[in-house]
BAMI-259223 format. One record per residue: x, y, z of N, C-alpha, C in turn; residue number from 1. Coordinates in nm, 3 decimals. Layout:
N
[[X, Y, Z], [X, Y, Z], [X, Y, Z], NUM]
...
***
This chain:
100
[[0.143, 0.689, -2.129], [0.011, 0.737, -2.045], [0.012, 0.783, -1.906], 1]
[[-0.031, 0.944, -1.887], [0.013, 1.012, -1.796], [-0.055, 0.930, -1.675], 2]
[[0.015, 0.956, -1.519], [-0.046, 0.910, -1.415], [-0.210, 0.954, -1.392], 3]
[[-0.208, 1.074, -1.420], [-0.375, 1.078, -1.432], [-0.454, 0.990, -1.473], 4]
[[-0.384, 0.940, -1.591], [-0.513, 0.854, -1.677], [-0.510, 0.714, -1.634], 5]
[[-0.398, 0.692, -1.594], [-0.373, 0.514, -1.509], [-0.456, 0.556, -1.410], 6]
[[-0.462, 0.690, -1.309], [-0.550, 0.687, -1.168], [-0.687, 0.641, -1.242], 7]
[[-0.778, 0.658, -1.360], [-0.898, 0.648, -1.373], [-0.900, 0.544, -1.437], 8]
[[-0.842, 0.441, -1.451], [-0.872, 0.295, -1.463], [-0.940, 0.234, -1.351], 9]
[[-1.009, 0.130, -1.418], [-1.150, 0.067, -1.280], [-1.008, -0.023, -1.173], 10]
[[-1.014, 0.015, -1.023], [-0.898, -0.072, -0.961], [-0.895, -0.228, -1.016], 11]
[[-1.005, -0.297, -0.988], [-0.977, -0.448, -1.062], [-0.906, -0.480, -1.189], 12]
[[-0.928, -0.405, -1.287], [-0.845, -0.384, -1.372], [-0.678, -0.347, -1.355], 13]
[[-0.632, -0.234, -1.253], [-0.496, -0.257, -1.243], [-0.420, -0.314, -1.109], 14]
[[-0.555, -0.404, -1.045], [-0.502, -0.521, -0.954], [-0.463, -0.642, -1.028], 15]
[[-0.578, -0.680, -1.154], [-0.519, -0.790, -1.255], [-0.397, -0.765, -1.317], 16]
[[-0.369, -0.627, -1.358], [-0.264, -0.611, -1.440], [-0.132, -0.670, -1.341], 17]
[[-0.118, -0.575, -1.217], [-0.095, -0.634, -1.112], [0.014, -0.751, -1.081], 18]
[[-0.134, -0.833, -1.080], [-0.119, -1.026, -1.067], [-0.062, -1.051, -1.175], 19]
[[-0.093, -1.058, -1.268], [-0.019, -1.082, -1.408], [0.136, -1.023, -1.420], 20]
[[0.181, -0.916, -1.362], [0.316, -0.877, -1.371], [0.391, -0.935, -1.336], 21]
[[0.316, -0.967, -1.142], [0.408, -1.074, -1.101], [0.418, -1.178, -1.077], 22]
[[0.289, -1.270, -1.144], [0.298, -1.416, -1.137], [0.379, -1.445, -1.278], 23]
[[0.506, -1.437, -1.256], [0.579, -1.462, -1.336], [0.547, -1.588, -1.407], 24]
[[0.498, -1.714, -1.342], [0.542, -1.822, -1.407], [0.406, -1.853, -1.459], 25]
[[0.282, -1.780, -1.427], [0.165, -1.788, -1.465], [0.035, -1.923, -1.411], 26]
[[0.136, -1.950, -1.287], [0.066, -2.058, -1.218], [-0.075, -2.042, -1.158], 27]
[[-0.093, -1.900, -1.134], [-0.224, -1.836, -1.051], [-0.186, -1.842, -0.914], 28]
[[-0.029, -1.815, -0.838], [-0.017, -1.845, -0.733], [0.109, -1.798, -0.716], 29]
[[0.128, -1.681, -0.594], [0.241, -1.596, -0.596], [0.300, -1.647, -0.525], 30]
[[0.421, -1.672, -0.506], [0.544, -1.723, -0.374], [0.631, -1.603, -0.354], 31]
[[0.642, -1.603, -0.205], [0.738, -1.517, -0.176], [0.832, -1.452, -0.293], 32]
[[0.913, -1.565, -0.310], [1.002, -1.510, -0.435], [0.961, -1.416, -0.564], 33]
[[0.854, -1.464, -0.585], [0.778, -1.443, -0.727], [0.765, -1.263, -0.669], 34]
[[0.693, -1.240, -0.524], [0.655, -1.113, -0.532], [0.767, -1.002, -0.481], 35]
[[0.850, -1.061, -0.426], [0.985, -1.001, -0.389], [1.036, -0.960, -0.500], 36]
[[1.082, -1.029, -0.608], [1.147, -1.054, -0.763], [1.065, -0.943, -0.844], 37]
[[0.991, -0.898, -0.815], [0.875, -0.866, -0.926], [0.872, -0.680, -0.881], 38]
[[0.851, -0.598, -0.966], [0.859, -0.458, -0.999], [0.801, -0.419, -0.884], 39]
[[0.687, -0.504, -0.785], [0.633, -0.476, -0.696], [0.671, -0.474, -0.583], 40]
[[0.788, -0.561, -0.578], [0.851, -0.619, -0.444], [0.865, -0.502, -0.343], 41]
[[0.965, -0.446, -0.388], [1.034, -0.279, -0.320], [0.845, -0.266, -0.223], 42]
[[0.764, -0.249, -0.258], [0.622, -0.227, -0.226], [0.567, -0.308, -0.115], 43]
[[0.587, -0.436, -0.143], [0.435, -0.544, -0.101], [0.534, -0.649, -0.037], 44]
[[0.650, -0.660, -0.035], [0.705, -0.824, 0.032], [0.672, -0.774, 0.180], 45]
[[0.690, -0.657, 0.236], [0.637, -0.621, 0.381], [0.519, -0.656, 0.421], 46]
[[0.431, -0.690, 0.341], [0.306, -0.680, 0.343], [0.261, -0.838, 0.314], 47]
[[0.381, -0.956, 0.296], [0.314, -1.078, 0.293], [0.229, -1.173, 0.398], 48]
[[0.253, -1.133, 0.487], [0.180, -1.236, 0.611], [0.013, -1.177, 0.607], 49]
[[0.020, -1.062, 0.563], [-0.137, -0.976, 0.523], [-0.232, -1.049, 0.410], 50]
[[-0.109, -1.074, 0.295], [-0.140, -1.077, 0.141], [-0.174, -1.249, 0.179], 51]
[[-0.087, -1.324, 0.213], [-0.106, -1.467, 0.259], [-0.192, -1.514, 0.347], 52]
[[-0.339, -1.509, 0.317], [-0.397, -1.473, 0.485], [-0.391, -1.628, 0.503], 53]
[[-0.425, -1.725, 0.482], [-0.399, -1.908, 0.529], [-0.255, -1.940, 0.555], 54]
[[-0.162, -1.852, 0.519], [-0.019, -1.869, 0.592], [0.047, -2.033, 0.532], 55]
[[-0.001, -2.054, 0.390], [0.025, -2.134, 0.326], [0.154, -2.135, 0.236], 56]
[[0.218, -2.013, 0.209], [0.328, -1.985, 0.128], [0.309, -1.996, 0.033], 57]
[[0.208, -1.904, -0.017], [0.167, -1.883, -0.171], [0.052, -1.765, -0.141], 58]
[[0.024, -1.696, -0.244], [-0.123, -1.609, -0.256], [-0.186, -1.651, -0.356], 59]
[[-0.316, -1.652, -0.343], [-0.363, -1.697, -0.453], [-0.478, -1.589, -0.515], 60]
[[-0.536, -1.578, -0.576], [-0.610, -1.509, -0.671], [-0.677, -1.433, -0.541], 61]
[[-0.778, -1.503, -0.514], [-0.888, -1.485, -0.390], [-0.820, -1.398, -0.237], 62]
[[-0.738, -1.455, -0.221], [-0.617, -1.367, -0.134], [-0.589, -1.230, -0.148], 63]
[[-0.550, -1.243, -0.286], [-0.479, -1.087, -0.360], [-0.610, -1.003, -0.355], 64]
[[-0.698, -1.034, -0.426], [-0.822, -0.944, -0.400], [-0.890, -0.880, -0.282], 65]
[[-0.900, -0.989, -0.193], [-0.933, -0.969, -0.009], [-0.804, -0.864, 0.005], 66]
[[-0.732, -0.894, 0.013], [-0.617, -0.788, 0.070], [-0.637, -0.660, 0.033], 67]
[[-0.655, -0.628, -0.074], [-0.661, -0.506, -0.184], [-0.804, -0.446, -0.169], 68]
[[-0.912, -0.553, -0.131], [-1.047, -0.499, -0.074], [-1.052, -0.415, 0.092], 69]
[[-0.920, -0.480, 0.117], [-0.945, -0.481, 0.261], [-0.863, -0.337, 0.261], 70]
[[-0.785, -0.272, 0.190], [-0.734, -0.149, 0.177], [-0.843, -0.022, 0.087], 71]
[[-0.926, -0.080, 0.029], [-0.980, -0.014, -0.012], [-1.074, 0.018, 0.092], 72]
[[-1.106, -0.057, 0.176], [-1.213, -0.022, 0.321], [-1.128, 0.102, 0.375], 73]
[[-0.975, 0.129, 0.380], [-0.964, 0.164, 0.444], [-0.977, 0.362, 0.385], 74]
[[-0.931, 0.328, 0.249], [-0.902, 0.446, 0.159], [-1.022, 0.463, 0.097], 75]
[[-1.132, 0.407, 0.067], [-1.216, 0.436, -0.034], [-1.198, 0.390, -0.158], 76]
[[-1.272, 0.371, -0.258], [-1.237, 0.359, -0.412], [-1.090, 0.423, -0.490], 77]
[[-1.169, 0.553, -0.449], [-1.088, 0.659, -0.515], [-0.947, 0.659, -0.465], 78]
[[-0.951, 0.661, -0.320], [-0.801, 0.659, -0.276], [-0.720, 0.505, -0.318], 79]
[[-0.768, 0.406, -0.347], [-0.712, 0.271, -0.385], [-0.687, 0.298, -0.526], 80]
[[-0.765, 0.338, -0.605], [-0.736, 0.375, -0.752], [-0.619, 0.448, -0.774], 81]
[[-0.607, 0.541, -0.674], [-0.493, 0.648, -0.693], [-0.345, 0.603, -0.661], 82]
[[-0.384, 0.485, -0.549], [-0.301, 0.413, -0.471], [-0.225, 0.345, -0.576], 83]
[[-0.298, 0.277, -0.656], [-0.272, 0.134, -0.754], [-0.225, 0.185, -0.869], 84]
[[-0.265, 0.329, -0.931], [-0.216, 0.419, -1.029], [-0.079, 0.451, -1.019], 85]
[[-0.067, 0.519, -0.891], [0.068, 0.569, -0.886], [0.153, 0.413, -0.827], 86]
[[0.134, 0.322, -0.799], [0.236, 0.167, -0.796], [0.240, 0.126, -0.929], 87]
[[0.108, 0.107, -1.018], [0.178, 0.101, -1.187], [0.285, 0.174, -1.245], 88]
[[0.244, 0.305, -1.211], [0.326, 0.408, -1.292], [0.444, 0.409, -1.232], 89]
[[0.437, 0.435, -1.131], [0.612, 0.429, -1.051], [0.690, 0.295, -1.104], 90]
[[0.611, 0.171, -1.152], [0.708, 0.049, -1.113], [0.713, 0.055, -1.316], 91]
[[0.657, 0.151, -1.362], [0.652, 0.158, -1.496], [0.600, 0.029, -1.586], 92]
[[0.491, 0.006, -1.551], [0.409, -0.150, -1.584], [0.356, -0.104, -1.744], 93]
[[0.347, -0.132, -1.849], [0.284, -0.114, -1.945], [0.145, -0.095, -1.943], 94]
[[0.108, 0.007, -1.900], [-0.086, 0.039, -1.833], [-0.192, 0.043, -1.950], 95]
[[-0.112, 0.033, -2.055], [-0.194, 0.027, -2.195], [-0.288, -0.078, -2.157], 96]
[[-0.226, -0.177, -2.109], [-0.292, -0.311, -2.129], [-0.412, -0.320, -2.010], 97]
[[-0.440, -0.269, -1.917], [-0.479, -0.207, -1.803], [-0.614, -0.147, -1.851], 98]
[[-0.599, -0.025, -1.921], [-0.706, 0.035, -1.973], [-0.788, 0.028, -2.105], 99]
[[-0.776, -0.091, -2.134], [-0.881, -0.171, -2.280], [-0.935, -0.287, -2.218], 100]
***
């Protein structure tokens, strides 16, 4: 899939795919180590304190989506979609799962 095709996927689908890739143990929470060691670590590790809104040492799915909702508020839906598409594409994540 080309970058242009990835960027046409819905943001929620891309965010869900990113979550599933980063949540390596599948427990529904991300600890800092999981995020850092994921393909998205170089891009998102610096955002840990914003992602872990309640500072309990883990990111929950609601916190994940809340963080990205705030980014969407800054960039708009198209800007967020493009940003997520680039992140997935650059991380070489199988985005076919996203588009189905």
